[in-house]
C-alpha positions as CSV (number, residue, x, y, z in Angstrom):
1,M,31.1,68.3,177.0
2,D,30.2,72.2,176.0
3,I,27.2,74.0,177.5
4,K,26.1,77.1,176.0
5,A,25.6,80.2,178.0
6,T,22.1,80.7,176.7
7,L,21.2,77.1,177.9
8,A,23.0,77.4,181.2
9,S,21.0,80.9,181.8
10,Q,17.9,79.3,180.8
11,I,18.1,76.2,183.3
12,Y,19.5,78.6,186.1
13,N,16.2,80.6,185.9
14,Q,14.1,77.8,186.0
15,V,15.8,76.2,189.1
16,R,15.7,80.0,190.8
17,A,12.1,80.1,190.2
18,A,11.6,76.6,191.5
19,V,13.3,77.1,194.6
20,R,12.3,80.6,195.6
21,P,10.6,80.7,199.0
22,E,6.8,81.2,198.9
23,P,5.6,84.4,200.7
24,Q,4.4,83.9,204.2
25,G,1.1,85.2,203.7
26,D,1.8,88.1,206.2
27,P,1.1,91.6,204.7
28,V,4.3,93.7,204.8
29,R,4.0,95.6,208.0
30,T,5.1,99.2,208.8
31,S,7.3,99.8,211.7
32,G,4.4,101.0,213.7
33,E,2.5,97.8,213.3
34,A,5.4,95.8,214.1
35,F,6.1,97.7,217.4
36,Q,2.4,97.2,218.2
37,V,2.4,93.4,217.6
38,A,5.7,93.3,219.8
39,A,4.2,95.0,222.2
40,A,1.0,92.9,222.3
41,D,3.4,89.8,222.2
42,F,5.3,91.2,225.4
43,M,2.0,91.7,227.5
44,Q,0.6,88.4,226.5
45,T,3.9,86.7,227.7
46,L,3.6,88.8,230.9
47,R,0.2,87.8,231.6
48,H,0.7,84.1,230.6
49,S,3.8,84.1,233.3
50,E,1.9,86.1,235.9
51,E,-0.9,83.4,235.7
52,T,1.4,80.4,235.9
53,A,3.2,81.9,238.9
54,K,-0.1,82.6,240.5
55,Q,-1.1,78.8,240.0
56,G,2.4,77.6,241.1
57,I,2.0,79.6,244.5
58,A,-1.7,77.8,244.9
59,G,0.0,74.4,244.0
60,R,-1.8,73.8,240.8
61,A,0.9,74.3,238.4
62,D,4.2,72.2,237.9
63,P,7.2,73.8,239.3
64,Q,8.9,73.4,235.8
65,A,6.2,75.4,233.9
66,V,6.6,78.1,236.8
67,V,10.4,78.2,236.1
68,E,9.8,78.3,232.2
69,A,7.2,81.3,232.5
70,L,9.7,83.2,234.6
71,A,12.6,82.6,232.1
72,A,10.1,83.7,229.3
73,T,9.4,86.7,231.4
74,E,13.1,87.5,232.1
75,L,13.5,87.3,228.4
76,A,11.0,89.5,227.5
77,V,11.9,92.0,230.0
78,Q,15.6,92.1,228.9
79,T,14.5,92.4,225.2
80,A,12.1,95.6,226.0
81,V,14.9,96.9,228.0
82,A,17.5,96.5,225.3
83,V,14.9,98.2,222.6
84,R,14.2,101.2,225.0
85,D,17.8,101.7,225.4
86,K,18.3,101.6,221.7
87,V,15.3,104.0,221.3
88,V,16.9,106.5,224.0
89,E,20.3,106.1,222.3
90,A,18.9,107.1,218.9
91,Y,16.9,110.0,220.4
92,Q,20.0,111.3,222.2
93,E,21.7,111.3,218.8
94,I,19.1,113.3,217.0
95,L,19.4,115.9,219.7
96,R,23.3,116.2,219.2
97,M,22.7,116.9,215.3
98,P,23.2,120.2,214.4
99,V,20.2,122.3,213.1
């Protein structure tokens, strides 16, 4: 069976268009907007964990929920520290550049 190149390319283009992922609907963010969203998520995680810990101390929260909230807080803080370290490293690299 012989398939011509043009027919193969037409079929390929049709299939590629059919399986192309749909846009998520989120507008393209600038780096500043993305940083603001990340900071807001970080603060929301900290507030939620603090509230869960308070409820756990008062005996109104499940111990598993308290542990999960503390683990989420630990992960958020580790991520924030890693980002901070990268920013400081980049700043130091900029300072080392000759003028």
